N, C-alpha and C positions, 0 to 999 in steps of 0.2 A: 836425404831431407833435411834439410835446415835446420840446425840448432838452435835460430834466433827467434827472439818473441820483439814486437811490438814495444815501444815505452815511450809514452806520452806523460811533459812533464805542466800542467798548467798551470796559471794564477790568475787571477781577476786582472791582470793587464794583458794578457793574452800569454802564449806558447811559449815556455823556456825552452822544453830540449822534444823533439821529436828523434825518432829512426829507429833503428833496427839493433839491436842488443842482444849479447849472450845470456849476460844475465846483470841485475840488479840488486844494493842492499838497503832495505829501506831501515830509517831510524823508525821505527814501532812504537806507540806509549808503552806495549808490553817490555819491548826490548826490540833489537836488530832484527831482520829477518830478510834471507834470498828469497830471487826469484829469480826459475829458471823456465823456459818453454814446456808446459805441460801441467805447469802447474793447477793446482787445482783453486776454484774459483774462493774469493773471499775476499772482504771489506773489511778495511782495519784504519783507525785512526793512527795517523802518525805526531810524534813530537817533533820540539827544534833538533835539528841535527845534519846527518850529510846523507845523502843519497850517493851513492856511489854506481858506478853502471860501469860496466865492462860490456866494449863497442866488439865490432864482430872483428877490427883486426888487436884485440886484445889490449888495444890501450884503456886506460882509466880516465873515467870524466868525474869530476864531481862539482854535486850542486848541494848549497845548503839552504836548507828550509826551516819554518818560522813552525807551522804545524798546517796538518790539512788531513785529508785522506786518500788512500790508497785504494782500486779496484783491481783486485787480478782477475783473468781467468789465463784458460792452459795456452792463449795467444796472444795477449796483451796486456799489459800493466799503464792503468792510467792514474796519476799523482793530480788529485785537486789542494793545492800549496793558499793558503791564504798569501806568503809573499816568499820568494824565491830567487837566489844570486845566483849563478852560474862560476864557479871559482875557477876552472883552466880557461884558457885564453892562449895564445897562439906567441906574444911577447912579454917577456918579463914583468915591463912595466903595469903592462896589465893585468898579468897575476897578482901581483902585489893590491892593487887596485880591489880585485875580486878580492881578493882574500879581507881584505879589513872589510866592505862591507858584507862582506856573506858574517863575518866575525860580527860585527855588529849590530845586522841582523838577527843573530841569534842572542845578540846581550838582551835587544830589548825586548825577547820574546819569552827570556828563561829566567823564572824565578827562583832555581833550584840552582845555587850559587856549585853543588860539586858535578852535577850534571853537566852544568855548563862549563867546567873549567874541562870536564873530561873530553867530552866534543870537539871543544876547539883544540886542544891536544890531538884529538882524535885528525882534525881537520891540517894541523901543521906534519902531523905525523904523514898522512895520504897525499898531503900536497908534496911532500918532498923538503918540508924547512927542518931544520935541525937547529 
C-alpha cells in the first residue's frame, strides 16, 4: 500500500504544483502543520509562508505563498493560494530568481516584520543558503 497522497497548489493564475507526495508542511494561520496520507479532514486558512513538500523520492520542493486556504482529506491536500512562487528549479540562476520573487511576494503580503524575518530566514535555510 502506498504512503503517498495527492497534492495540488492552485492560484487564480492556474496550477502551481500537482503530484504525489510523502508529506507537506503548510504555513497555517495558527502555526505550521504537517500532513501525511490518512490525515483527518480539515480546512485551514494559510498565512504568508513556505509550503515544504517532501516528494516520493524524499527530495524537498518549496513554494512560497502569500495567503490562502488548505483543504485536507485522507488522500488529498488542495491549497488555494492568492499568490504562489515555486522556489526550487533545476538551474542555480533560476533558483536565485525564484527565491527573490518568493521573498518579494512574502514582503508584499506580510505586515508583521518579525514573522516576515523568520519566514525569510526559513526560506534561506530550507533552500540551503548560508
